[in-house]
C-alpha positions as CSV (number, residue, x, y, z in Angstrom):
1,M,60.6,10.1,-28.1
2,S,59.1,9.7,-31.6
3,I,57.0,12.2,-33.4
4,C,54.2,10.9,-35.5
5,E,54.0,11.6,-39.2
6,P,51.3,14.1,-40.1
7,D,48.2,12.4,-41.5
8,F,46.4,14.7,-43.9
9,S,42.8,13.5,-43.9
10,V,39.5,14.7,-45.1
11,P,36.3,13.7,-43.2
12,D,33.6,12.4,-45.5
13,S,30.9,14.2,-43.5
14,L,29.6,15.1,-40.1
15,V,26.4,13.4,-38.9
16,T,24.2,13.7,-35.8
17,R,23.3,10.7,-33.9
18,R,21.3,10.5,-30.6
19,G,21.2,14.2,-30.3
20,R,25.0,14.8,-30.4
21,E,27.5,15.5,-33.1
22,R,29.7,12.6,-34.2
23,R,32.5,12.4,-36.8
24,V,32.3,9.5,-39.2
25,E,35.4,7.6,-40.1
26,E,37.9,9.9,-41.8
27,E,39.3,9.0,-45.2
28,P,42.8,10.2,-46.0
29,L,43.7,12.1,-49.1
30,A,44.9,9.7,-51.7
31,Q,48.6,9.0,-51.5
32,S,49.0,9.8,-55.2
33,A,47.3,13.2,-54.7
34,M,49.6,14.0,-51.7
35,E,52.7,13.1,-53.6
36,E,51.7,15.3,-56.5
37,L,50.9,18.2,-54.2
38,R,54.3,17.8,-52.5
39,D,55.9,18.1,-55.9
40,L,53.9,21.2,-56.8
41,G,54.4,22.9,-53.4
42,R,57.3,24.3,-51.4
43,T,58.3,23.8,-47.7
44,R,58.3,26.9,-45.7
45,S,59.6,27.5,-42.1
46,L,57.6,30.0,-40.1
47,A,58.9,31.8,-37.0
48,E,56.8,31.9,-33.8
49,G,54.2,34.6,-34.2
50,A,54.5,34.9,-38.0
51,V,51.2,36.3,-39.5
52,L,50.0,34.6,-42.7
53,D,48.4,36.7,-45.4
54,P,44.7,35.7,-45.7
55,M,44.6,37.0,-49.3
56,H,47.5,34.9,-50.5
57,P,45.8,32.1,-52.5
58,V,47.7,29.1,-51.1
59,V,46.7,26.0,-49.1
60,R,49.0,25.0,-46.3
61,F,49.6,21.5,-44.9
62,V,51.1,21.7,-41.4
63,L,54.1,19.4,-41.1
64,S,55.4,20.4,-37.6
65,G,54.8,23.0,-34.9
66,G,51.3,24.4,-35.2
67,L,49.2,27.3,-36.5
68,G,46.6,29.2,-34.6
69,V,43.5,31.2,-35.6
70,F,43.5,34.3,-33.5
71,A,40.8,36.8,-32.7
72,A,43.4,39.5,-33.4
73,V,47.1,39.6,-34.0
74,D,48.8,38.1,-30.9
75,H,45.5,38.0,-28.9
76,L,43.4,34.9,-28.1
77,C,43.8,31.8,-30.1
78,V,40.4,30.4,-31.0
79,G,41.5,27.6,-33.3
80,W,44.4,25.1,-33.1
81,L,46.0,23.6,-36.3
82,P,48.4,20.9,-35.3
83,P,50.6,18.7,-37.6
84,G,48.2,17.1,-40.1
85,A,45.9,20.1,-40.3
86,I,45.1,21.8,-43.6
87,Q,44.8,25.6,-43.6
88,G,43.5,27.9,-46.4
89,L,40.9,25.6,-48.0
90,H,38.6,28.6,-48.4
91,H,40.7,29.6,-51.4
92,L,39.4,26.6,-53.3
93,S,36.1,28.4,-53.6
94,D,37.5,31.9,-53.8
95,A,35.8,32.7,-50.6
96,P,37.3,35.5,-48.5
97,G,39.3,34.7,-45.4
98,S,39.0,37.2,-42.6
99,M,40.5,35.5,-39.5
100,V,44.1,36.1,-38.4
101,V,46.3,33.0,-38.7
102,Q,49.7,32.9,-37.0
103,A,52.4,30.4,-36.2
104,V,51.8,29.5,-32.5
105,T,55.3,28.0,-32.3
106,P,58.1,27.7,-34.9
107,T,56.2,25.8,-37.6
108,T,56.9,24.1,-40.9
109,V,54.3,24.0,-43.6
110,L,53.9,22.7,-47.2
111,E,52.5,25.5,-49.3
112,V,50.7,24.7,-52.5
113,K,48.9,27.3,-54.8
114,A,45.2,26.9,-54.5
115,A,44.9,26.6,-58.3
116,Y,47.2,23.6,-58.2
117,V,45.2,21.9,-55.4
118,R,42.0,22.5,-57.4
119,A,43.6,20.9,-60.4
120,V,44.7,17.8,-58.5
121,L,41.5,17.3,-56.5
122,G,39.1,18.4,-59.1
123,E,36.5,21.2,-59.0
124,T,33.7,19.2,-57.4
125,E,35.8,17.8,-54.5
126,S,37.5,21.2,-54.0
127,L,34.2,23.0,-53.6
128,R,32.8,20.3,-51.3
129,L,35.8,20.7,-49.0
130,A,35.6,24.4,-49.0
131,A,31.9,24.3,-48.1
132,Q,32.5,21.8,-45.3
133,L,35.3,24.0,-43.9
134,T,32.8,26.8,-43.2
135,A,30.7,24.6,-41.0
136,E,33.7,23.1,-39.2
137,R,35.2,26.5,-38.6
138,L,32.1,27.8,-36.9
139,N,31.7,24.8,-34.8
140,L,35.3,25.0,-33.6
141,V,35.1,28.7,-32.8
142,E,31.9,28.1,-30.9
143,R,33.5,25.3,-28.8
144,E,36.5,27.5,-28.0
145,A,34.1,30.3,-26.9
146,A,32.3,27.9,-24.6
147,C,35.6,26.7,-23.2
148,M,36.6,30.2,-22.3
149,A,33.2,30.8,-20.6
150,L,33.0,27.6,-18.7
151,H,36.6,26.8,-17.7
152,S,39.2,28.4,-15.5
153,V,42.4,30.0,-17.0
154,E,44.4,27.3,-15.2
155,A,42.5,24.5,-16.8
156,R,42.8,26.1,-20.2
157,L,46.5,26.7,-19.6
158,A,47.0,23.0,-18.8
159,T,45.2,22.1,-22.0
160,W,47.4,24.3,-24.1
161,L,50.6,23.0,-22.5
162,L,49.5,19.5,-23.5
163,R,48.7,20.5,-27.0
164,L,52.0,22.2,-27.5
165,I,54.1,19.5,-25.8
166,G,52.3,16.9,-28.0
167,T,53.6,18.6,-31.2
168,S,57.1,19.1,-29.9
169,G,57.7,15.4,-29.3
170,E,59.8,16.3,-26.2
171,D,59.2,17.0,-22.5
172,V,60.4,20.6,-23.0
173,L,58.6,23.6,-24.5
174,E,60.5,26.6,-25.7
175,I,57.8,29.2,-25.1
176,T,57.5,32.4,-23.0
177,Q,54.8,33.2,-20.5
178,D,54.1,36.3,-22.6
179,R,53.3,34.0,-25.6
180,L,51.0,31.8,-23.5
181,A,49.2,34.9,-22.3
182,Q,48.6,35.9,-26.0
183,I,47.3,32.5,-26.8
184,L,44.9,32.5,-23.9
185,G,43.9,36.1,-24.3
186,V,44.8,37.0,-20.7
187,Q,47.4,39.0,-18.8
188,R,50.9,37.6,-18.3
189,T,50.4,37.8,-14.5
190,T,47.4,35.4,-14.8
191,V,49.6,32.9,-16.7
192,N,52.4,33.4,-14.2
193,S,50.0,32.4,-11.3
194,G,48.9,29.3,-13.2
195,I,52.5,28.3,-13.9
196,K,53.5,28.8,-10.3
197,A,50.6,26.6,-9.1
198,F,51.8,23.8,-11.4
199,Q,55.3,24.2,-10.2
200,I,54.3,24.0,-6.6
201,A,52.3,20.9,-7.4
202,G,55.5,19.4,-8.9
203,L,54.0,19.2,-12.4
204,L,56.6,21.2,-14.3
205,R,59.5,23.7,-14.1
206,C,59.7,27.0,-15.8
207,R,63.0,28.8,-16.5
208,R,63.5,31.7,-18.9
209,G,61.2,30.7,-21.7
210,R,61.7,27.0,-21.2
211,I,59.0,24.8,-19.6
212,T,59.9,21.3,-18.6
213,I,57.0,18.9,-18.0
214,W,57.6,16.5,-15.2
215,R,54.3,14.8,-14.6
216,L,52.3,14.7,-17.8
217,D,49.4,12.6,-16.6
218,D,48.8,14.8,-13.5
219,L,48.9,17.9,-15.8
220,A,46.3,16.2,-18.0
221,R,44.0,15.8,-14.9
222,R,44.2,19.6,-14.4
223,A,43.2,20.3,-18.1
224,C,39.7,21.2,-19.1
225,G,39.8,18.4,-21.7
226,C,38.3,20.5,-24.5
227,G,39.2,19.0,-27.9
228,R,38.6,15.5,-26.8
229,R,36.1,13.3,-28.5
230,P,32.7,12.9,-26.8
231,A,32.5,10.2,-24.1
232,G,31.7,6.8,-25.6
233,D,33.3,7.6,-29.0
234,D,34.9,4.4,-30.4
235,N,38.2,6.3,-31.0
236,E,39.6,7.9,-27.9
237,A,42.3,9.9,-29.8
238,T,42.4,13.6,-29.0
239,D,44.0,16.8,-30.1
240,V,45.5,17.0,-26.6
241,H,48.0,14.3,-27.3
242,T,51.2,13.3,-25.5
243,P,54.8,13.0,-26.8
244,G,55.6,9.7,-28.3
245,S,52.0,8.9,-29.0
246,S,51.4,6.7,-32.0
247,T,48.3,8.6,-32.9
248,C,48.6,11.8,-34.9
249,P,46.5,14.8,-34.0
250,E,43.0,14.7,-35.5
251,S,43.2,17.0,-38.5
252,V,39.4,17.5,-38.2
253,H,40.4,20.0,-35.4
254,G,42.4,22.1,-37.8
255,R,40.8,22.9,-41.1
256,L,40.1,26.5,-40.4
257,D,40.9,29.6,-42.5
């Protein structure tokens, strides 16, 4: 199965049409800018659970794995940053970052000093991106809170399994039930009940920190579907994507601090 290349993109704006939010067509960062940023930055591997320093003035481009914004260290992931997401844009405006950011799984990022990113993008564009980030961050956290209030733990668990399997590019996840419980903000016994239900239904197998997905489509039917674009959107790509998909995760889901 192939893994899609991260597509670092910056949406031009968010607009409201017919009473609902809709993203306009996204415009990727210029190839020349990305090449320059790659030369100025360093690639860093993060172990699962690694906590990032919110005061360190760097911008991170997620290359593989995924980062999460947590309500507290190892408790309740309220924002998902898949490959293609950009983290730390608040540093472009020298605004404080107070949320906990951790590696949800083993993750590789490109780290570039915020000062270098400002120099490459220019002051005006940097400030615009930082301001837009604030609105997007609030919107994503609100959506995750609504998901927790409206959907069952089993449905949310299915959604997270799909998110994680999509970034792995395989049918197997190396993750413990303890880690899934931390992500969902629930007890391990609750996750264990959900995993058992999926196993009984023949959707997956779980053995000692290793989850093998057998029936991806059926698992998707159990998921709450949060993170998908609104019905009727011209582009049906979602952040809950499947291994081997030719569509990269939407980086609009990930630009949090």
